[in-house]
N, C-alpha and C positions, 0 to 999 in steps of 0.2 A: 219572912218578909220583915223588913225594918222600915220605920217611918221616921223621917228626919225633916228639919226645917230646910227649905231650899236655900242654897248659898249661890252667890254670883258665879262661881266657877262652873255651876251646873245649868246656867241659863240656856246654853246651847243644846243641852240634852233635853230640856223641857220643850224647847222649840221643836226639836225632832219628834218628840212624843206627841205634841199637839198636831203636827202635820200628819202623823200616822192615825191618830184618833179621830181627826176631822178631815179626811182626805178631800172632801168636796168644798171645803171652806178655808179661806185664809183669815177669817175674822178673828178667831181665837188666838192664832199666832201673832197677828198684828196687835191685838189688844194687849197681850202679855208683854210683848216687846216694847210697846209704847209706855206702858205703866213702868217698866224697869228703866227705860231710857230717860223718862221724865222724873224719875225719883219719887214716884207716888208710893205712899204707904200701902204695902200689900202683905198680907199674912199668907204664907205659902208653905205647903208641905209636900213631900214626895214619898212614895212607897218604893223601896229598893229591894230587888230580888237578884241574887247572884251578881252583886255590884252593878246592876242595871236599873235605871229609873223606869218603873213600869206604870206608875200612876202619879197624878198631880192634882192638887186642889188649891184654889186661891180665894181670898176674901179681900175686897177693897171697900173703901168708905162709901157710905150712903148718906144722903143729905136731905134735910127738910129746909128748903131755901139755902141759906149759907151755913146752917147749923148741922153738925154731925148728928145723925139719928140712928146709926147702926152700920151694918156691913152688907155688902152684896156678895153672894156666893157665886163665883164664876171665874174661870171655867173649872169643871171637873173632867178629867180625862184619864183613860186607861188604855194602855197599849192594846191593839186589837187582839193579839194572841193571848191576852190575859183577861179579856172582857168576859162577863157572865160567870165569874168565879167568886164574886163577893169582895174583890179587892177594892173597887171604888167605894163600896159601902163601908168597908173597914176603915179606909182612909178618911172618909167623911165623918164617921163616928168619932175617930180619934180627934180630928180637927175641932168638932163641935164640943169636945170636952176640954179644950185648951182654954185657959183663963181669959185671954183676950177675946175669944169668940163666945164663950158661955156667958159673959157679962153683957153681951150685945144683942139687940134685935138683928136678925139675919133675914135678908130677902133673897129669893131665888126666882128666876124665870126658867121654868123647866117642867118636866113631866110630873103632874101631881101624884100619879100612882107610885112613882119612885120616891119622891121627896116626902110624902105623907108618912112613910115608914120611919122617918127621922123626927117626926113631930111638927113638920111644916103644915100649915093650913092656909086656905084661901085668905088673902089679905083683905080685910074688911074696910079699913079706913084709908089705906094707902094704895095709890094707883101707880102703875108702871108706865112710863112714857113710851115704851116700846111695844106695849100690848094692852090696848084699851079695854078689851073684853074681860080681862082679869082671869081668864080660864086657866092660865098657866103661871100666874104670878102668885107666889106663896110667901108666907113669912113665918118666922119662929120667934116667940117671945115678944110679939108686937102688942103694945098696950096703948097705942095712940087713940085719943078720943075725938080728934078733929081730922077730917079728910085732907089729904094733900097728895101731890104727885111727887114721888121720890126722885131725888137727883142722883146722878151717877158722876164719876170722874169723867172729865172731858174725853178721855181716851176711848170711852164706850161709844161715842157718837157714831151713828151709822151713816 
C-alpha cells in the first residue's frame, strides 16, 4: 500500500470511494465535492493498493470566530472490501505525522473508541455545533483556555 496526496485528477475516484464507504449517505460526497469546487484549503491523502484508491482522509480549517484555530478531520473512508484491516488507521497515523497536521489542533466528530487510539480526547473547552452533548466530539493537541463553539467551513452546513 502506498499513501499519496490527493490530486485533482483523482477527485472522481474519491467520490466513488465515498459513495461505497457511505452507501446510506450523500453528505460525505457532497461535502468533499463542495470543498473542492469552492477551492477551500483541504489537506487530503489517499491509500493506493494495486493502482486503486482504497482509502481517503481529509482535514479542513477549524475556526474560533473568524480566526483559524486548527483543523477538522473529516471524512475518513475505506473501501468496504478493505475495511477492518487497519488501512484507515494506517492512513490516519500517516496523516497525523505530516507537518501541516502535527502542528495543529485537530478536531473530530466520531467514535471515541476509535479516535482515542490516536490520542484524541473529549474536547473540554470547545463545543461542536453539530453535537451539543460532546459525547463524540474529540480533539488532539487542544490547549484552549476559554470555551467557544468551533466553526466549520460553510460547506459542512447541514
